[in-house]
DRENNU-137254 format. One record per residue (C-alpha): residue in three letters; x, y, z. Coordinates in steps of 0.2 Angstrom, whole numbers, padded with zeros to 4 digits, always signed. Each point is the difference from the previous one (the first is absolute). Layout:
ALAXYZ
...
END
This chain:
MET-0004-0142-0292
ALA-0009+0001+0017
GLU+0001-0019+0001
HIS+0018+0000-0005
GLY+0004+0012+0013
HIS-0010-0010+0013
SER+0009-0015-0005
HIS+0017+0008+0002
ASP-0004+0007+0017
HIS-0006-0017+0005
GLY+0016-0008-0006
HIS+0011+0013+0009
SER-0010-0003+0016
HIS+0003-0019-0002
ASP+0019+0003-0003
ILE+0001+0011+0016
ASP-0009-0014+0010
ASP+0012-0013-0006
SER+0015+0011+0004
LEU-0007+0003+0018
GLN-0003-0019+0002
PHE+0017-0004-0006
PHE+0007+0014+0012
THR-0010-0007+0015
ILE+0006-0018-0003
ASN+0018+0005-0001
ILE+0000+0012+0015
GLN-0009-0013+0011
TRP+0013-0012-0004
PHE+0013+0012+0006
GLU-0010+0003+0016
LEU+0000-0019+0003
ILE+0019+0000-0001
PHE+0002+0015+0011
SER-0012-0008+0012
ILE+0010-0016+0002
ILE+0016+0009+0002
GLY-0007+0012+0012
LEU-0008-0013+0010
ILE+0017-0008+0003
LEU+0009+0016+0003
ASN-0014+0007+0012
LEU+0000-0017+0010
PHE+0019+0003+0002
HIS-0003+0018+0004
LEU-0013-0004+0014
LEU+0012-0013+0007
ILE+0014+0013+0002
LEU-0012+0015+0006
THR-0007-0011+0013
ARG+0016-0005+0008
LYS+0003+0007+0018
SER+0015+0011-0006
MET-0011+0009-0013
MET-0015+0003+0011
THR+0007+0016+0007
SER-0010+0014-0008
SER-0017+0005-0005
VAL+0006+0001-0018
ASN+0005-0018-0001
SER-0016-0005+0008
ILE-0010+0009-0014
MET+0011-0008-0013
ILE-0005-0017+0007
GLY-0018+0006-0003
ILE+0004+0005-0018
ALA+0009-0017-0003
ILE-0015-0010+0007
CYS-0012+0010-0012
ASP+0011-0003-0015
PHE+0003-0018+0004
LEU-0019-0004+0002
SER-0004+0010-0015
MET+0012-0009-0011
LEU-0006-0017+0007
ASN-0017+0005-0006
ILE+0006+0005-0017
ILE+0008-0017-0002
ARG-0015-0009+0006
THR-0011+0008-0013
VAL+0011-0006-0014
TYR+0003-0018+0006
MET-0018-0002+0008
PRO-0010+0009-0013
ILE-0019+0002+0002
ASN-0011-0002-0016
PRO-0018+0006+0006
MET-0008-0008-0015
GLY+0009-0016+0000
THR+0005-0010-0015
GLU-0008-0013-0011
CYS+0005-0014+0012
THR+0005+0010+0016
PRO-0014+0007+0011
PRO+0000+0018+0006
PRO+0006+0004+0017
SER-0011-0001+0015
LEU-0008+0016+0009
SER+0012-0002+0014
ARG+0015-0001-0012
MET-0006+0016-0009
ASN-0002+0009+0017
PHE+0017-0006+0006
ASP+0009+0006-0016
TRP-0009+0017+0002
PHE+0005+0001+0018
LEU+0018-0003-0004
THR-0001+0014-0014
SER-0007+0012+0012
PHE+0013-0005+0013
GLN+0014+0003-0012
ASN-0008+0017-0004
GLY+0002+0004+0019
LEU+0018-0006+0000
ARG+0005+0012-0014
ARG-0009+0015+0009
CYS+0008-0004+0016
SER+0017-0002-0008
SER-0001+0018-0007
TRP-0005+0007+0017
LEU+0014-0009+0008
ALA+0012+0008-0012
VAL-0006+0017+0005
LEU+0001-0004+0019
ILE+0018-0006-0003
ALA+0005+0018-0006
LEU-0011+0008+0013
VAL+0007-0010+0015
ARG+0018+0003-0007
TYR-0002+0019-0001
LEU-0008+0001+0017
VAL+0014-0010+0008
ILE+0013+0011-0008
ILE-0008+0017+0005
LYS-0002-0007+0018
ILE-0016+0009+0004
VAL-0010-0015+0006
ASN+0003-0014+0013
THR+0014-0012-0003
LYS-0013-0014+0000
ILE-0004+0004-0018
SER+0017-0007-0005
SER-0004-0017+0009
SER-0004-0016-0009
ARG-0016-0002+0010
PHE-0006+0017-0006
GLY+0004-0005-0018
CYS-0010-0016+0003
PHE-0015+0010+0006
LEU+0000+0011-0015
THR+0001-0015-0012
LEU-0015-0008+0009
LEU-0010+0016+0000
SER+0003+0002-0018
PHE-0005-0017-0004
LEU-0016+0001+0010
ILE-0005+0016-0009
SER+0004-0007-0017
LEU-0010-0015+0004
PHE-0015+0011+0003
PHE+0001+0007-0018
SER+0003-0018-0006
VAL-0017-0005+0008
LEU-0008+0014-0010
PHE+0009-0006-0016
PHE-0006-0018+0003
SER-0018+0005+0004
GLN-0003+0008-0017
PHE-0003-0016-0008
HIS-0009-0017+0003
PHE-0002-0016-0010
ASP-0016-0007-0006
VAL-0005-0014-0012
ILE+0000+0007-0018
SER-0002-0017-0010
SER+0003-0019+0001
TRP+0014-0010-0006
HIS-0003-0017-0009
GLN+0013-0013-0003
LEU+0002-0005-0018
SER-0003-0018-0004
THR+0017-0002-0008
CYS+0009+0004+0017
PRO+0008-0015+0009
GLY-0011-0006+0014
TYR-0015+0008-0007
THR-0015+0000+0012
ASP-0018+0003-0007
ASN-0009+0015+0007
TRP+0015+0007+0009
THR-0002+0019+0002
VAL+0010+0012+0010
PRO-0005+0018+0004
VAL+0011+0014-0008
TYR+0003+0015+0011
GLY+0003+0017-0006
GLN+0006+0016+0009
LEU-0013+0013+0002
CYS+0000+0017+0007
ASN-0010+0003+0016
GLN-0015+0010-0002
LEU+0007+0014+0012
PHE+0015+0003-0012
GLU-0012+0000-0015
VAL-0010+0015+0006
GLY+0002+0016-0011
GLU+0009-0009-0014
GLY+0013-0007+0012
LEU+0002+0015+0011
PHE+0006-0009+0015
HIS+0012-0010-0010
ARG+0007+0016-0008
ILE+0002+0007+0017
GLN+0009-0015+0006
LEU+0012+0001-0015
ILE+0004+0018+0003
VAL+0003-0002+0019
GLU+0011-0015-0004
GLY+0010+0010-0012
VAL+0002+0015+0010
ILE+0003-0008+0018
GLY+0008-0016-0005
LYS+0011+0007-0015
ILE+0001+0018-0003
ILE+0002+0007+0018
PRO+0014-0012+0005
CYS+0009+0004-0017
ILE-0001+0019+0004
MET+0006-0002+0018
LEU+0014-0011-0004
PRO+0011+0012-0010
ILE-0004+0014+0013
LEU+0005-0010+0014
THR+0016-0007-0009
GLY+0004+0018-0005
LEU-0001+0006+0019
LEU+0010-0015+0005
ILE+0014+0004-0012
SER+0000+0018+0005
LYS+0001-0004+0018
LEU+0014-0013-0002
LYS+0010+0013-0010
SER-0003+0013+0014
SER+0005-0012+0013
GLU+0016-0005-0009
GLN+0005+0018-0001
LYS-0002+0003+0018
THR+0009-0015+0006
THR+0015+0004+0011
ASP+0007-0017+0005
VAL+0018+0000+0003
SER+0003-0016-0010
VAL-0002+0003-0019
VAL+0000-0019-0003
PHE-0014-0002+0013
ARG-0010+0014-0007
HIS+0002-0007-0018
SER-0005-0017+0006
ARG-0016+0006+0009
THR-0005+0012-0015
THR+0003-0015-0012
HIS-0012-0011+0010
LYS-0013+0014+0000
ASP+0002+0002-0018
ARG-0003-0018-0004
ILE-0016-0001+0010
THR-0006+0016-0009
SER+0005-0008-0017
ILE-0011-0015+0004
VAL-0015+0011+0005
ILE+0003+0010-0017
PHE+0000-0016-0010
ILE-0016-0006+0008
ALA-0008+0017-0003
ILE+0005+0000-0019
THR-0006-0018-0003
TYR-0017+0004+0008
LEU-0001+0017-0010
ILE+0003-0010-0016
THR-0014-0013+0002
GLU-0013+0007+0012
PHE-0002+0018-0007
PRO-0005-0006-0017
LEU-0012-0013+0008
GLY-0008+0014+0010
ILE-0003+0010-0016
VAL-0007-0016-0008
TYR-0013-0002+0014
ILE-0006+0018-0002
VAL-0001-0002-0019
ASP-0009-0017+0002
ALA-0013+0009+0011
MET-0003+0014-0012
TRP-0002-0012-0016
HIS-0005-0016+0009
ASN-0012-0006-0014
ASN+0012+0004-0014
GLY+0006-0017-0007
SER+0016+0007-0010
VAL+0005+0010+0016
GLY-0003-0015+0010
ARG+0012-0011-0010
ILE+0014+0013+0000
ILE-0002+0002+0019
LYS+0001-0019+0003
ASN+0017+0000-0010
VAL+0007+0015+0010
GLU-0005-0009+0016
ILE+0009-0016-0006
LEU+0015+0010-0005
CYS+0001+0009+0017
ASN-0003-0016+0009
THR+0015-0008-0009
ILE+0011+0015+0004
PHE-0005+0000+0018
THR+0004-0019+0001
ALA+0017+0003-0008
ASN+0004+0014+0012
ALA-0006-0009+0015
SER+0012-0014-0004
LEU+0015+0012+0001
HIS-0003+0005+0018
CYS+0011-0014+0007
ILE+0014+0004-0012
ILE+0000+0019+0003
CYS+0000-0003+0019
PHE+0015-0013-0002
SER+0010+0013-0010
MET-0004+0015+0011
SER-0001-0007+0017
THR+0015-0006+0010
ALA-0010-0007+0014
TYR-0011-0009-0013
ARG+0016-0008-0008
ARG+0007-0004+0017
THR-0016-0009+0005
VAL+0001-0010-0017
ALA+0018-0005+0004
GLU-0005-0005+0018
LEU-0015-0010-0006
PHE+0009-0010-0013
SER+0018+0001+0008
ILE+0007+0006-0017
PHE+0009+0015-0006
PRO+0013+0000+0013
TYR+0008+0015-0008
LEU-0015+0011+0006
LYS+0005-0004+0018
GLN+0018+0004-0003
HIS-0005+0016-0009
GLN-0011+0005+0015
LYS+0014-0003+0012
THR+0012+0010-0010
THR-0013+0015-0001
ASN-0003-0001+0019
SER+0018+0000+0003
MET+0003+0015-0010
VAL-0015+0010+0008
SER+0007-0005+0017
ARG+0018+0006-0004
ASN-0006+0016-0007
THR-0012+0003+0015
GLN+0015-0002+0012
HIS+0011+0013-0008
END
């Protein structure tokens, strides 16, 4: 009976592993599709945001930073699919060199920093927008130059954490690769070193204490804190906008409605960004903490890996929508698109009609 029970548990575990592998393969396929679509859309997004007519506020400058982070992150995802790396090599293909292994790990660490920086910039958008509305700080905070400064500062701080992430591991020779005699162009006695990723000694002290600390810090600072701040700032932003709308005493009702609608659209974009980061980054923050607590548990590790892949796929899909959301909600964005491609003439006509209505109502 005991053997039968053990066999049943082993079979059940095998079924779970097969299901997880099937899930991983399919979800990574979706991530690739979203990355290709997102790469094209974010390139277009950057083309619009960097136009002179759009470089008018700190919010737009920070959105450029987010778009750059998303673009480079998606580019690396596509690279890993079309330029895969097999550390052990194949029967006839030698394993990658040490420089290739280090470069691949560098790009992985760099992408880790881009994700972290992107979430921080999402918080800064909401914070800057709120500070501009309550008008308790210098007007320079709303300038595009200040937005560029915040973006650069966030990137540099995130880069520091990425250096720590990169320094956790190193590559060393773990075996040798030998070409099979049946391979085309077989050369006798041709051997190539096989490099494996090993944890640095510092991070192995105390059963990986420093590695666990790094995971917790990454989860809290890089994921959870931004996800807590985003809904708070967004709630304050909505509250302030509603308060400002009630206190507005403009003579022209049409002008007041136009101005309020413009503010609401900007707020809607900020809210959308906040929700997308909450959906993808908060679960990852929890996953990092769980990984730190049960770091050597193989079953938990497999589940964590699949949750990470799922969150990354959702993140990639959401990042692909920023361009579409901005186009649907921002009149200035649509106007810039029209000016760039000299299409959609009805936008210009609609804008002239709106300006004419506002002008007539203001004169009365």
